[in-house]
N, C-alpha and C positions, 0 to 999 in steps of 0.2 A: 102587608102592612102598607099602608097610604103615607107616603110623603108629604110633608106639609111644609110651606114657606111661611114665615112670621114677619109681619110688618108691626113696627112699632110708633104708635102715634105719643103724643106728648103724654099720655096717663095710661095708656092701655095697650095691649097685645091683640092681634086680630089674626087667623089663620087664613091663609089664601091655599085650597086645595090645588095639589097637581096631578095629573093622570100617571103619576109611575108610582113604582110597586119596588118594595124589597122582598124579596121569596128567599133571602138567605137565611139558611136555618144554622144556629149555633154549632158547633163541632169541637169536641175535645178530641185531638188525634193523639193516640197513644205513641211513644217512642219507640216501641219494642220492635217496629219494623224497619227500623233506620230510616235514612236518609237517600233520596234519589242520587243516583253518582253524580259528581262535580256539582253538586248544588245543595242549598240548605232547606229544600222541600221535603217534609215528612212523608213517609210512604202511609198512606190509610188503606183499609181493606173496604172501606164504603165508599160510596160515589158521593161526592161533594160538590154542588154546582154554587156558583156564587156571584151576585151581581152589584156587589157595593165593595168599596175599598174600607169602610168603615167598620167599627165594631157594632154588633146587636143588630144590625139592618138600619142605625139611623143614618141621618145625613151628616156630612162633615160639619162641623161646627164653624161658625163665623166668629173672627177676632174682632172685638171692640174694647174702646177704653171709654167714651164720653157718650151717654145716652141722649135722646132727643131735646131734654133740656139744659144740655152743657154738664151734666154732674158726672165725675167720675165713678164709675158703676164696681160694685163690690169685688173685690180680689183684683182689679186691674192696676197697674203701673203705668205713670207718667213716663214718656220719654223723655231723654234729656232735651229740655227746651228754656231757654230764658226768653226774657220778655222781648228782647229785640227781635231774635227770631220768631216769636210767636206774632208779634205785630207785622213783619214781612210776609209770613203765608197767609194771614188775613188779607194784607192791600192787595197781592195778588190774586186771590180768589175772588174778592170784590171787583177787581179790574177785570175779567174775565166777561161777566155778563152785561159790562157798561160797555165794552167794544163789540160784543154780541150784539146789542141792542141796535148800536149806529149801523154796523156794517150788514146786518141782518136788512135793515130799513132801507140804505142805500142802494142795496139790491133790488128791492123792490121798486125802486126809482129809475134802475136801469143803468145805474153810475158804474157797478160793478156786475161781472155775469154770473157770479155764483158763490154761496158761502153756506158754512157749516158752524152751527153754534155748539156749545160745551155747557147749555144749559142743565144743570143738577149734575154735572160730575165734575163740578171745581174742586172737590175736596181729594177725587182720585189724583186728578191731573196735576195739582199743586203739591200735594202730599207725596208723591213719588219724586216730582222734581227736586223738592228739597232734601231727600233722602239719597241722591245721588251725587257724584262727585262733578264738577263743572267740567270734567275732560273725559268722563264715561261718553261713549257712544250711544246715539239714542237714534232710532228707527220708529217714526211715528206710522200712525194711520191718517186720522183725518183730524182729531179734535185736540191736538197736543199744542196748540199754540203756548199753552201756559208754560210748557217747558222752557220754550226759548225767551219767553218774558222774563220767569225765573232767572236765566241766566245773563239776563241783561241785553238782550237783541233790542228791544225797544219799540215802542209804539210805531214810530215812524216807519221803521224797518218792514213792519207785519202791513201796514198802510200802502207802502210801496208794492208788497207783492201781490196784493188784493189788487191794485189798479195797474200794474205791470208796467208801472213810470221808469223813468231813466235812472231811478235811484232803487231799484229793484234787483238786488245782488244775488237772490235765491234762483230765479230763472230768467230773468232779462226781460220779462213780460211773454215769455214763451210758453207759460204754463197756466191752468186755472187758478183762480184765488184758493187760498188754503193749501197750496202745494209749498210749504213752508221747507226752507234748507238754508243752511249755515255752515261751511267747513270750520270756520272761525269759533263756534259755537258748539261744534261736534255734534251738529244734528243734520243727518242725512235728508237729501230732498223726499219729500214725499211723492209715493208713485200710485197712481189711480187705481190700477189692476188691485183688487182685494187680496191680502194677504201675503202679496210677494216680498213684505219686507221681513217677514219671520224667518225663512230659511236664509235670506241675506244676512240677517243679524245672528245667525249662528256661524255663519262664515266670517264676518264682521270679528266676531269674539274671538274666534280661531286663529285670526291675525294678530289680536292682541296677544293672544297667549304664545305665538311665535316670536313677539318682540321683545327681545329682554328689557328694553326700556319700561315695557308697560306690563310684562306678565307679572302678575299677582299683584298689580295696583289699578288695573280699570276692568270694567265690565262693557258688554253692548246690551241696551236695554230696549225691549222692542214692545210698541203698543199693539192692541188688536182689540176689537169685539169679540162676544161671543159668536157672533154669525161668522167672523173669519175665520174661527178655529173648527168652523165646519169645514174648511176647505183642506185639500191634501197638503199643501204648503205649511199648515201647522204641524200636521204630525212629522213632515220632513224636517223642520227645524226643531222640532223636540227630539227626533230621533238623531239629529246629526249633535246636537247640543249634550246629548246623554252619553254618546257613545264613543264618540271622536278623542275627547269631549271639548267643550267650548264655556267659557265663562258668560252665558246669554241669561240674560234677566227676561223672562217673558212676563208681561204685565198685562193681562185680560180684563179689559173693561165689560162687563156683564152688567149690561144696562137695559137689558130687560126685551130690546128690538133689534133684529137684523133688518133696515130699515123698517118693512112692515110684516115681517115674520116674526110673532112673540118668540121668546125663548123657550116656551114650553112645546114648540113645535120645532124648534132646532134641535134637541137631543132628547132621549129619554131618561138617561142617566143622571147623578147628581152632580149635575155642573160641568164646569170646565175644570176646576180643581181634582174631580176624581180621576182624570186622565194622567196627572202628573205621576202617579203612583206606577202606572203602567211603562213608565219610560224611567221609572225608577230615581226621579228626582225628587227633591225637598220640593214641597207645596204648602202652601197655605191661603186660606180663603179670610177676606178681609171686608169688613163694614166700609165700602166705598165711600160712604157719605160721612164718616167719620176720619178727620183728617188728620188725628194724632194716630188712630189705629193704622192709618195708612203708612203714615211717616215712619213709625215704630217697625211695621211690619217689613216696609221697604228696605230700612236701615238692615236689617238682619238678614234679609234674603238677598242684600247686596254683597253682605260679608261673608254669607256661605258660597256665593257665586264666586267671589273673587279666590277666597282661600281654598275652596275645593276644585275651582277650576271646570265646574259642571254647570249646565244649566238649573235655575232655580224658576218655579212658577208661583206667580201671585195671581189669584183670583179677585178682583176686585166687585162686590157686588153693589150698584148703584140703580140710577134710574134715568132714561134719557127725558127730560122735560120737554126739550125741544123736538122741532121735527127732526126727520133724518137731514135734511138740506134744504135749500130753498125751492127744489124740485119737488118736494113732498109736503104731502097734507095728512098729517098723522090722524086727525079725527076721523078719517075714512076708514081706520081700522081699530082705534081705540076710544073710550069715552072720555069727551072733555071732562067730566068729573072727576075719573079717574088721575087725569094730569093734575088737575086742580087740587085734589086732595092729596097729592103727593108732594106737590109744592108746598103746602101748608103742614104738613106734619112731619116731612123729613127733609127739611132744607138744609143741605150741608153748612151753606154761610151762616145762618141763622144759628145753626147749632154750636159751631164754633165761637160765633159771637158772643152767645151766652156764655161759655166756658169762658170765655177773656174778662167779659164783664165781673163776673163772679170771683176773679183773682184780682181784679183792679187793675187791669191790664188795657181796659177799653173803655169808652164812655160814648153816650148820645151826641154830645158835642163833638167830638173827635170822627164820631159817623157821619155826620152832616159835610165836616169840612172835607173829608177823605174823598166822599163823593163827588161834591162840588169840585175838587181839585181833578180829579180822575176823569170826570166829564169834561173839563176844560182842556186838560191835555190831549184825551182822545178826539175832540172837536178840531184843537188845532193841526193836529196830526192828518187829518181827514182832509181838511182844508188845504194844506199844503200839498199832501199827495193829489189831490184833484186837479192843482193847478200845473201840474209838470207835465213834460212832453214823455213820451215814450224813449226809449234806447235808440241809436242811430239804426236805421234799416239795416244795415251789413251785419250787425248783430244777429240776426236771425241764423246764420249760416255760422257764426262761432261757438267754440266749447262742443261740438256735437262730437267731433273724433279727436284722438291724440294723433301726434305725429304727422306726416303728410297728409294733406288734404286729399280726400279720395276722388276719383273721376264722377260719379255720380254728383257730388256736391258742389264742383266747378260746373257741372252741367245744369243742376237746377239754379245756381247763380245767374248764369248767362239766360238762362230762359226767363228768369223774373224781370233782368234789366230789360231784356228785350220787350218785354211785353210794358213795363213802366214807363219806356221810351216812347211806345206807339200809344198809348193810353194816360199814362201819368200827367202829362202836361194839357192833354185835349179833353178830357172826360170830367166833369164836374165832380162825380162821386169818387174817382180814384185822386183827383187831386185833393179832395177835403182829406181824404185818408190820409195821404201823404203829409199832410200839414200837422198830424198828430205826432209825428216823430221829430226827433231833436235834430236832425240834418234836414226835415222835408223830403228824403229819400235822395239826397244829393251823392249819399257814399255808394249808392250803386248808378244812380242816373248820369253822375259827372258833375265838375264844378260847372256851375250858371245854369244847369237844366233843372234845379230841383222845382217843385209845384210852388207856384205863388196864389 
């Protein structure tokens, strides 16, 4: 049987063929031969091969509440949602592309070194964020700025991290842009290597389970893409969270591409959700462009995770509208028209806006006011961040190790100080660089020896 992915336009469905097959035959296993000892596996006298975890060889279902025109589909139930929460969700969804537009463009101008957008994935990011408790631990991948903004981190903090200025409390300017982090908002700092956060999240969740004050109250939510799920770290984290176990909420953003590799070349089976059953954990596949379905699915998944103390997997089916990063040109490996079509027929922000308007919770005038207000806020934060200097130069050596400072770090500080005293006050390129720091380098050069 061919498996088929379906996309929904505003009025029609169209199939997209995938090169994967289900060869699983239906099998009625008699109970006459009993069970395999110490298990619930029926003994069968016939060989039975399978390659799907769903029934009748079909793909796993995808949970949805509202369709492309904002209508609740037949049989679906709305999540608990009042007007205030509904509007807050929309505001945060609209904020993300406004920030993405500005930060992407200023990277192109050379004002920051790097950036990654969340175009097309706003519903997955904001919907999951709204379902978590504010003190649930979050380990993100790259595109989860919306989680921090939902928790109140603020536009100024995000801008400070991208510029690495003196107000950057995430990494004090020592990391690339989009490597967000905030202990106060329970968001663990982004790590560049792919998928490392997944087994770390299982460990964080295990620590929560061992803490009497947080056991049965909090979970660790970890975000990753379907490409990261091809890494061994994914399987290590899933195994840990299912067998130890630990309350880890795995949130897979299946956006169709692992940089330039399409999902059709990432796996032959039925996506990421099919793997959950192999680890014996509760799993759901959700329409990642339906923010209400994401909200409801994550609420239920979180409840199961915390109450059961074991991992739960969410696969959110979405589409990466933007390039992978500012280092990528996605039109080298996918048609521009494909992207434009997805933006037009399955925009998560537009879909949710239509839902709000049909309930009388949003209007066109409010839309204009919101966008104008958010653009002003983002531009103000950008200008402020751009005007600030970096942290004091000595901070490059702080917060690296706990306890007594090791010898190698002392040696590196001494070596840098020696070079700064030799070149920092004599060579213009070094003098110019030192002037970018809050103390002009004085914290290492010594009083009165800073670059002028």
